[in-house]
C-alpha positions in Angstrom: 8.6 -38.5 -1.5 12.0 -36.9 -0.8 12.8 -35.4 2.7 14.8 -32.3 3.4 16.1 -31.2 6.8 16.8 -27.6 7.3 17.2 -25.0 10.1 14.8 -22.5 8.6 12.0 -22.9 6.1 10.7 -19.7 4.6 7.3 -19.9 3.0 6.9 -17.3 0.3 9.5 -15.7 -2.0 8.2 -12.1 -1.9 9.9 -9.1 -0.3 9.5 -10.4 3.3 10.4 -14.0 2.4 13.6 -13.1 0.5 14.7 -10.8 3.3 14.0 -13.6 5.9 15.9 -16.2 3.8 18.9 -13.9 3.4 18.9 -13.0 7.1 18.8 -16.6 8.2 21.7 -17.5 5.8 23.6 -14.5 7.2 23.4 -16.1 10.6 25.1 -19.2 9.3 22.0 -21.4 9.2 20.7 -23.8 6.6 17.6 -22.3 4.9 15.2 -23.0 2.1 12.7 -20.7 0.5 9.5 -22.1 -0.9 7.3 -20.5 -3.5 3.9 -21.8 -4.7 3.4 -19.3 -7.5 5.5 -17.2 -9.9 8.6 -15.5 -8.7 8.4 -11.7 -8.5 7.1 -9.7 -5.6 3.6 -8.2 -5.2 5.3 -4.7 -5.5 6.9 -5.5 -8.8 4.1 -7.6 -10.4 0.9 -5.9 -9.4 1.6 -3.2 -6.8 4.0 -0.3 -6.5 5.7 -0.4 -9.8 3.0 -1.0 -12.4 0.7 1.4 -10.6 3.3 4.1 -10.7 3.8 3.4 -14.4 0.1 4.0 -15.0 0.2 7.1 -12.8 3.2 8.4 -14.8 1.2 8.1 -18.0 -1.8 9.8 -16.4 0.4 12.7 -15.2 1.8 13.2 -18.7 -1.7 13.3 -20.2 -2.9 15.7 -17.5 0.1 18.1 -17.9 -0.5 18.2 -21.7 -4.2 18.9 -21.4 -3.8 21.5 -18.7 -0.9 23.6 -20.2 -3.0 26.5 -21.5 -2.9 28.5 -18.3 0.8 28.8 -18.7 0.4 30.1 -22.2 1.4 26.8 -23.7 -1.1 25.5 -26.2 -1.1 21.7 -26.8 -3.7 21.0 -29.5 -5.4 17.6 -29.9 -4.0 15.6 -27.0 -4.6 11.9 -27.9 -4.2 9.0 -25.5 -3.3 5.7 -27.1 -4.6 3.2 -24.7 -2.7 0.3 -26.3 0.6 2.2 -26.1 -0.1 3.2 -22.5 -0.7 -0.4 -21.4 2.2 -1.7 -23.5 4.6 0.5 -21.6 3.1 -0.4 -18.3 3.4 -4.1 -19.0 6.9 -4.0 -20.6 8.4 -1.9 -17.8 6.6 -4.0 -15.2 8.1 -7.1 -16.7 11.5 -5.5 -16.6 11.2 -4.8 -12.9 9.9 -8.3 -12.3 12.9 -9.7 -14.2 15.3 -8.0 -11.8 13.5 -9.8 -8.9 13.4 -13.1 -10.7 17.1 -12.9 -11.6 17.8 -12.3 -7.9 15.9 -15.4 -6.8 17.6 -17.5 -9.5 20.9 -16.4 -8.2 20.2 -18.2 -4.9 21.6 -21.7 -4.6 19.3 -24.1 -6.5 19.1 -26.5 -3.6 17.7 -23.8 -1.4 14.8 -23.0 -3.8 11.7 -25.2 -3.7 8.6 -24.8 -5.9 5.2 -26.0 -4.8 2.2 -25.2 -2.6 3.0 -25.7 1.1 0.9 -27.4 3.7 1.7 -27.9 7.4 1.6 -31.5 8.4 2.5 -30.5 11.9 4.2 -27.6 13.6 7.6 -28.2 12.0 6.9 -30.6 9.1 5.8 -29.1 5.7 4.7 -30.8 2.6 5.7 -29.0 -0.6 3.7 -30.1 -3.7 3.2 -33.8 -3.9 6.8 -35.0 -3.6 8.7 -33.2 -0.9 8.7 -33.1 2.9 10.6 -30.4 4.8 11.6 -30.9 8.4 12.4 -27.4 9.7 13.7 -26.3 13.1 12.0 -23.0 12.5 9.5 -21.6 10.0 8.8 -18.1 8.6 5.4 -17.5 7.1 5.7 -14.8 4.4 2.9 -15.7 2.1 1.7 -12.1 1.3 -1.9 -11.1 0.8 -4.8 -11.3 -1.7 -7.3 -8.6 -2.7 -10.8 -9.0 -1.1 -13.9 -8.9 -3.3 -17.0 -7.8 -1.4 -19.8 -10.3 -1.2 -22.1 -8.2 -3.4 -19.6 -8.4 -6.3 -18.9 -12.1 -6.1 -20.3 -14.2 -8.9 -21.2 -11.1 -11.0 -18.7 -12.2 -13.7 -15.3 -11.6 -15.2 -15.9 -7.8 -15.5 -15.5 -7.6 -11.7 -11.7 -7.3 -11.3 -9.0 -6.5 -8.7 -5.9 -4.4 -9.1 -3.9 -7.4 -10.3 -6.1 -7.6 -13.4 -5.7 -4.0 -14.4 -2.1 -4.6 -15.4 -3.0 -7.4 -17.8 -5.2 -5.0 -19.9 -4.1 -4.7 -23.5 -5.7 -1.3 -23.8 -7.7 1.2 -21.6 -11.4 0.5 -21.1 -14.2 3.0 -21.7 -15.4 3.0 -18.1 -14.6 1.7 -14.7 -16.4 1.8 -11.3 -14.0 1.7 -8.4 -15.4 0.3 -5.2 -13.3 1.5 -2.3 -11.6 5.0 -2.0 -8.5 3.6 -0.2 -5.0 3.9 -1.4 -5.4 1.5 -4.4 -8.8 2.9 -5.4 -7.6 6.5 -5.3 -4.4 5.9 -7.2 -5.9 3.8 -10.0 -9.2 5.6 -10.1 -7.6 9.1 -10.6 -5.0 7.8 -13.0 -7.6 6.1 -15.2 -9.8 9.2 -15.2 -6.8 11.3 -16.4 -6.3 8.8 -19.2 -9.8 9.5 -20.5 -11.6 6.6 -18.9 -15.0 7.3 -17.4 -14.4 6.7 -13.7 -16.6 6.6 -10.6 -15.1 6.0 -7.2 -17.6 4.8 -4.6 -17.0 4.6 -0.8 -19.0 3.5 2.2 -18.2 5.5 5.3 -16.9 8.8 3.9 -13.2 8.0 4.2 -10.5 9.2 1.8 -7.5 7.0 1.6 -5.7 6.6 5.0 -6.7 10.1 6.2 -8.3 10.4 9.7 -8.0 14.2 10.4 -11.5 15.7 9.8 -10.1 18.9 8.4 -7.9 17.1 5.9 -10.6 14.5 5.0 -13.0 17.4 4.1 -10.4 19.1 1.9 -9.6 15.8 0.2 -13.2 15.0 -0.5 -13.8 18.3 -2.1 -10.6 18.2 -4.1 -11.1 14.8 -5.6 -14.8 15.4 -6.2 -13.8 18.3 -8.4 -11.4 16.1 -10.4 -13.5 13.0 -11.1 -16.8 11.4 -10.0 -16.3 10.7 -6.3 -19.0 9.3 -4.0 -17.3 8.7 -0.7 -20.3 7.9 1.5 -23.1 5.4 0.7 -24.0 1.8 0.1 -23.5 -0.4 -3.0 -26.9 -2.0 -3.1 -26.8 -4.1 -6.3 -24.5 -5.2 -9.1 -25.4 -7.4 -12.1 -23.7 -8.5 -15.2 -25.1 -7.0 -18.4 -24.0 -7.1 -22.0 -20.6 -5.4 -22.1 -20.2 -4.7 -18.4 -21.7 -4.5 -15.0 -24.7 -2.4 -13.9 -24.6 -1.1 -10.3 -26.9 0.7 -8.0 -25.4 2.9 -5.3 -27.4 4.6 -2.6 -26.0 7.9 -1.4 -26.2 8.9 2.3 -28.8 11.5 1.4 -31.2 8.9 0.0 -30.6 9.6 -3.7 -29.2 6.9 -6.0 -26.5 6.4 -8.7 -27.4 3.8 -11.3 -25.1 3.2 -14.2 -23.3 0.6 -16.3 -19.5 0.3 -16.4 -17.3 -1.8 -18.6 -15.4 -3.0 -15.4 -15.9 -2.8 -11.7 -12.6 -2.6 -9.8 -12.9 -4.0 -6.2 -10.4 -2.1 -4.1 -11.7 -2.9 -0.7 -8.6 -4.2 1.0 -6.5 -7.4 1.2 -6.4 -10.4 3.4 -3.4 -12.6 4.4 -2.7 -15.7 2.3 -2.9 -18.3 5.0 -6.1 -20.2 4.3 -4.4 -23.0 2.2 -1.4 -23.6 4.5 -3.1 -26.3 6.6 -2.6 -24.4 9.8 -5.4 -26.4 11.3 -2.9 -29.3 11.4 -0.7 -27.4 13.8 -0.9 -26.4 17.5 -0.7 -22.7 16.5 -3.4 -20.5 18.0 -5.4 -18.8 15.2 -7.6 -15.7 15.2 -11.1 -15.4 13.8 -9.7 -14.9 10.3 -7.4 -18.0 10.5 -4.2 -16.0 11.0 -1.8 -17.2 13.6 -1.7 -15.1 16.8 1.7 -13.5 17.0 3.7 -10.9 18.9 3.8 -7.7 16.9 7.3 -6.9 18.2 9.1 -10.2 17.7 6.8 -11.6 15.0 6.8 -14.9 16.9 3.7 -17.1 16.9 2.9 -17.9 20.5 5.9 -19.7 22.0 6.6 -21.7 18.8 9.6 -21.5 16.5 7.3 -20.0 13.9 7.3 -16.4 12.7 5.1 -14.4 10.4 6.3 -11.4 8.4 5.2 -8.9 5.7 1.6 -8.6 4.3 0.8 -12.0 5.7 0.6 -10.5 9.2 -1.4 -7.5 8.1 0.4 -4.9 10.3 1.9 -2.5 7.8 1.5 -3.7 4.2 4.3 -1.6 2.8 7.4 -2.8 1.0 10.0 -1.3 3.4 8.1 -2.6 6.4 8.0 -6.1 4.8 11.7 -6.0 4.2 12.4 -5.0 7.8 10.0 -7.6 9.2 11.5 -10.3 6.9 15.0 -9.6 8.2 13.8 -9.6 11.8 11.8 -12.9 11.4 14.7 -14.6 9.6 17.1 -13.6 12.3 14.8 -14.8 15.1 14.0 -18.0 13.3 17.7 -18.7 12.8 18.7 -18.0 16.4 15.6 -19.3 18.2 15.1 -19.3 21.1 17.2 -16.1 21.2 14.3 -13.9 20.0 14.6 -10.1 20.0 12.1 -7.4 19.2 12.1 -5.6 15.8 13.1 -2.0 16.1 10.7 -0.3 13.7 11.4 2.9 11.7 9.2 5.9 12.0 5.8 5.2 10.4 5.5 6.6 6.9 2.9 5.9 4.2 2.4 7.7 0.9 -0.5 7.8 -1.6 0.5 8.7 -5.1 -2.6 10.6 -5.9 -2.7 14.3 -7.0 -2.5 16.0 -4.6 -0.4 13.3 -2.8 -1.1 12.1 0.7 1.6 11.4 3.3 0.9 9.9 6.7 3.7 10.2 9.3 3.8 9.0 12.9 0.7 9.1 15.0 -2.6 9.6 13.2 -5.0 12.3 14.3 -7.5 9.6 15.2 -5.1 8.0 17.7 -4.0 11.2 19.6 -5.6 12.2 22.9 -7.5 15.4 22.1 -5.8 17.6 24.8 -2.3 16.2 24.3 -1.3 18.0 21.1 -1.7 21.1 19.0 -2.2 21.0 15.2 -0.3 23.4 13.0 -1.9 23.9 9.6 -1.0 25.0 6.1 -3.3 25.6 3.0 -1.6 25.3 -0.3 -4.0 27.7 -2.1 -1.6 30.6 -1.8 1.6 28.8 -1.1 4.2 30.4 -3.4 5.9 27.6 -5.3 2.7 25.5 -5.4 0.8 28.4 -7.0 3.7 29.0 -9.5 3.2 25.4 -10.7 -0.6 25.5 -10.5 -0.5 22.7 -8.0 -1.9 24.9 -5.3 -4.5 22.4 -3.9 -4.5 20.7 -0.6 -4.1 21.2 3.2 -1.9 19.7 5.8 -1.5 19.5 9.5 1.4 18.7 11.8 0.9 17.4 15.4 3.1 18.7 18.2 3.0 17.3 21.7 2.0 20.0 24.2 4.2 18.8 27.1 7.5 18.1 25.2 7.1 20.2 22.0 8.1 17.1 20.0 6.7 16.4 16.6 4.5 13.3 16.9 2.7 13.0 13.5 1.2 14.6 10.4 -1.5 14.1 7.9 -0.4 15.8 4.7 -2.5 16.4 1.6 -0.7 18.5 -1.0 2.0 18.8 -3.7 5.3 16.9 -3.2 3.9 15.1 -0.2 6.2 12.1 -1.0 9.2 14.2 -0.3 7.9 16.2 2.6 6.7 13.0 4.2 10.4 11.8 4.3 11.5 15.0 6.0 8.8 14.5 8.6 9.6 10.8 9.1 13.2 11.6 9.7 12.3 14.4 12.1 10.1 12.0 14.0 12.7 9.2 14.2 15.2 11.8 15.5 12.7 12.9 18.1 12.9 16.5 16.9 10.9 19.3 18.6 9.0 21.9 16.6 11.9 24.3 17.6 14.5 21.9 16.1 12.5 21.7 12.9 12.1 25.4 12.6 15.8 25.8 13.1 16.5 23.8 9.9 17.1 25.6 6.5 14.1 26.3 4.2 15.1 27.4 0.7 12.9 29.9 -1.3 10.8 29.3 -3.3 10.0 25.6 -2.6 7.0 23.7 -1.5 8.8 22.8 1.7 8.1 26.4 2.9 4.6 25.1 3.4 6.0 22.8 6.1 7.6 25.8 7.8 4.2 27.6 7.7 2.5 24.6 9.5 5.3 24.4 12.0 5.1 28.1 12.8 1.4 27.8 13.2 1.9 25.0 15.7 4.6 26.9 17.6 2.2 29.9 17.9 -0.6 27.7 19.3 1.8 26.3 21.9 
């Protein structure tokens, strides 16, 4: 058993872990980064990038099959499932390769391979042959998809999003359980690629949306595009020849019973901490076995231990993981000189069609009398109608007392771009008047933002 002494040990070589390692090294400290699985981030392997590759194929198929209203006739659109998945996998592997090359560029002595267990607060065992004594530790072990109890043990046809990107071709049918970000993106993409898709929810939610006006619009829009059942209960699931048969009870008492080649569980993720041996430490754990930590400094109690990225479950987004990793690495390196992380304006995007952007405060979190909501419908918005993308509705939230923009729930075309404009405005503490004083070209989708801002100003 060899023994290594280091200032900072980073557990996990994903986005947060790599940022933490580099941050600790930038402070002049000795650091090691430990990975128990394959190199390559969640984003590159099974998240952001392969899902966007599948969505890009779906958009191409949708555009080709919906060109007739423009006077463009595309006869006999054919989707080659093997070719679709071949491109998804090959381009995914290319993105993963960039990440792996970056890890291999780190000093070999700083890279350890093996599963990690805490022996005590600052002593780690890596694999069966290495002990690491660390002055500080950063936990950046990422997260794992959750499979609901009712789907466990049903068989190999129950999958998670990681499994989709290993397909050699497109299946005939898929039931998606969970209309969150992953369920919406993959469900709609597969439906556009000719797969029979049903998306099932529990409590009526649509993605991350909380504004009742926008939720209602999104439900109706998605229900017109594919089989969407947002509210009900999955009562049974059983393996049958060639797939899984499910029974779903709608809120109105009626039922859906059907057989699907695959059932995709898209019901959330949990932090990867269960196998770390945290019970051997003095760290205080919550009911889910996750160390209790300060959301600002990422420090676990008063210990020289920090937790960053998906492992802490705050904001499971790549840019947030990178920021948290840098902060955790800095604080681990300079402990006990611990400083809070200055977070950027909250921004989250769903790459559905229409897209969803969540910026700043959610409708659910705002005091009812503290704000006004300015609204825009895209049904008659000029540029959106020109492109036949005139679906969706969006609302901006303006503080009554200060006239500052505080948040938005956006469901419409080009939301990924408008979301950035809104996030920048929020971070700069802009008022509705500041935002209306900015230029809006014609004809662009961003004019819809001006409509919403004007509506809010009028309500003020």
